[in-house]
C-alpha positions as CSV (number, residue, x, y, z in Angstrom):
1,M,138.8,78.0,127.6
2,N,138.6,74.4,128.5
3,T,136.9,71.7,126.4
4,K,133.9,71.3,128.8
5,T,133.2,75.1,128.7
6,L,133.4,75.1,124.9
7,I,131.0,72.2,124.6
8,L,128.6,73.8,127.1
9,L,128.6,77.1,125.1
10,L,128.1,75.2,121.9
11,L,125.1,73.3,123.3
12,I,123.5,76.5,124.7
13,S,123.9,78.2,121.3
14,L,122.3,75.3,119.5
15,L,119.4,75.3,121.9
16,L,118.9,79.0,121.5
17,A,119.1,78.7,117.7
18,S,116.5,75.9,117.6
19,C,114.1,77.9,119.8
20,Q,114.6,80.9,117.6
21,S,113.8,78.9,114.4
22,S,110.6,77.4,115.9
23,R,109.4,80.9,116.9
24,R,110.0,82.1,113.3
25,F,108.0,79.1,112.0
26,T,105.1,79.9,114.2
27,S,105.3,83.6,113.1
28,E,105.2,82.5,109.5
29,I,102.1,80.4,110.0
30,S,100.5,83.3,111.9
31,T,101.3,85.7,109.0
32,E,100.1,83.1,106.5
33,K,96.7,82.8,108.3
34,K,96.3,86.6,108.2
35,I,97.1,86.6,104.4
36,S,94.7,83.7,103.9
37,K,91.7,85.6,105.2
38,S,91.8,87.9,102.2
39,L,93.0,85.4,99.6
40,S,91.9,81.9,100.2
41,V,88.2,82.0,99.8
42,P,87.3,84.3,97.0
43,S,84.1,86.4,97.5
44,D,83.0,85.4,94.0
45,E,79.3,84.6,94.2
46,N,79.8,82.4,91.1
47,L,81.5,79.7,93.2
48,S,79.4,76.6,93.9
49,N,78.7,75.5,97.4
50,L,81.0,72.6,96.9
51,Q,83.9,74.9,95.9
52,K,83.3,77.1,98.9
53,T,83.2,74.0,101.2
54,V,86.5,72.7,99.8
55,L,88.2,76.1,100.1
56,N,86.9,76.6,103.7
57,E,87.9,73.2,104.8
58,A,91.4,73.6,103.3
59,E,91.8,77.0,105.0
60,S,90.8,75.5,108.3
61,L,93.8,73.2,108.1
62,L,96.4,76.0,107.6
63,G,99.4,75.5,109.9
64,T,99.0,71.7,110.2
65,P,102.5,70.2,110.1
66,Y,103.8,68.0,107.3
67,C,104.6,64.3,107.7
68,F,105.2,61.8,105.0
69,G,102.1,59.6,104.6
70,G,100.1,61.8,106.9
71,I,96.3,61.8,106.4
72,S,94.9,63.4,109.6
73,A,94.7,66.9,111.1
74,D,97.8,65.9,113.2
75,C,100.0,66.0,110.1
76,F,99.6,65.7,106.3
77,D,101.6,65.0,103.2
78,C,100.5,66.8,100.1
79,S,98.1,64.1,98.7
80,G,96.8,63.2,102.2
81,F,95.9,66.9,102.7
82,V,94.1,67.1,99.3
83,S,92.2,63.7,99.8
84,T,91.2,64.7,103.3
85,V,89.8,68.1,102.3
86,Y,87.8,66.6,99.4
87,Q,86.6,63.7,101.5
88,K,85.1,66.1,104.0
89,A,83.3,67.8,101.0
90,G,81.9,64.4,99.9
91,I,84.4,63.6,97.1
92,N,86.5,60.5,97.4
93,L,89.9,60.9,95.8
94,P,92.7,58.4,95.3
95,R,95.5,58.5,97.9
96,T,98.6,59.5,95.9
97,S,99.3,62.6,93.9
98,S,99.9,60.6,90.7
99,E,96.6,58.8,91.1
100,Q,94.8,62.1,91.8
101,F,96.3,63.5,88.6
102,E,94.9,60.6,86.6
103,F,91.5,60.9,88.4
104,G,90.8,64.5,87.5
105,S,89.7,66.0,84.2
106,P,92.4,68.2,82.6
107,V,91.8,72.0,82.8
108,T,93.7,74.6,80.9
109,E,95.4,77.4,82.9
110,K,93.0,79.9,81.3
111,N,90.0,77.9,82.6
112,K,91.2,77.0,86.1
113,E,88.9,77.7,89.0
114,P,89.2,77.8,92.7
115,G,89.0,74.2,93.9
116,D,90.9,72.7,91.0
117,L,93.9,70.6,91.8
118,I,97.3,71.9,90.8
119,F,100.1,69.4,90.1
120,F,103.9,69.6,90.0
121,G,106.4,67.0,88.9
122,N,110.0,66.0,88.6
123,S,111.9,63.6,86.4
124,K,110.0,60.6,87.9
125,G,106.5,62.0,87.3
126,I,103.9,63.7,89.4
127,S,105.5,64.6,92.8
128,H,103.2,67.2,94.4
129,V,99.6,68.4,94.5
130,G,97.8,71.4,96.0
131,I,94.4,73.1,95.7
132,Y,94.1,76.2,93.6
133,I,92.4,78.9,95.6
134,G,92.2,81.8,93.1
135,K,94.3,84.9,92.7
136,E,97.2,82.8,91.4
137,R,97.7,81.1,94.8
138,F,97.3,77.5,96.0
139,I,97.1,75.8,99.4
140,H,99.2,72.7,100.0
141,A,101.2,70.7,102.5
142,S,104.7,71.9,102.2
143,T,107.4,69.6,103.4
144,S,109.2,72.4,105.2
145,K,106.3,74.6,106.5
146,G,103.2,72.3,106.7
147,V,99.9,73.5,105.2
148,I,100.4,76.9,103.7
149,I,99.3,79.2,100.9
150,Q,101.8,80.0,98.2
151,S,101.9,81.7,94.8
152,V,101.8,79.6,91.7
153,F,104.6,81.9,90.5
154,D,107.1,80.8,93.2
155,D,110.2,79.8,91.3
156,Y,110.4,76.3,92.8
157,Y,106.8,75.5,91.8
158,L,106.7,77.4,88.6
159,N,109.6,75.3,87.3
160,R,107.8,72.1,88.2
161,F,104.3,72.9,87.2
162,V,102.5,70.1,85.3
163,G,98.9,71.1,85.1
164,F,95.5,71.5,86.6
165,R,92.8,68.9,87.1
166,R,89.1,69.3,88.0
167,V,87.4,66.9,90.3
168,I,84.5,69.1,91.4
169,G,81.4,68.5,89.3
170,L,82.6,65.2,87.9
171,N,80.2,62.3,88.4
172,Y,82.5,59.6,89.6
173,L,81.1,56.5,91.1
174,G,81.1,56.8,94.9
175,N,81.0,60.6,95.0
176,K,78.1,62.6,96.3
């Protein structure tokens, strides 16, 4: 086999592999949306209208791609996703996950509610934020999969869990 043929076969296999992975990604998003219908917005009548608004807005953005610094429905980073969701619900949050952590009021794991923020960290401090949706799941902008729903028990996140913060119901200046 000559060099040109080998290079051509290599390029074709790379092209096919990349198409295959993008189809798998789309399939995962589709599956995640199906899962979300039963898990994202709890049917609990005790939720406030604001909690329901936040959860519905977050769910409507499932599948949105990730991009560093993203703050629009074109693409989000984790804190951009959270601040956008809450802004649409009338709550203005700081832009970064570490500022959002400081903004909210601490909540124990026992007292967490849908709509609370869930934070994760690394050796440098707060590094990720999502929105707790109930049933031990949260919605967030994943760097690899975009906006998805995940279990709080996922090993990666469980090992980096820092805490919950509540921003719904707090009377901060500038919030509705």
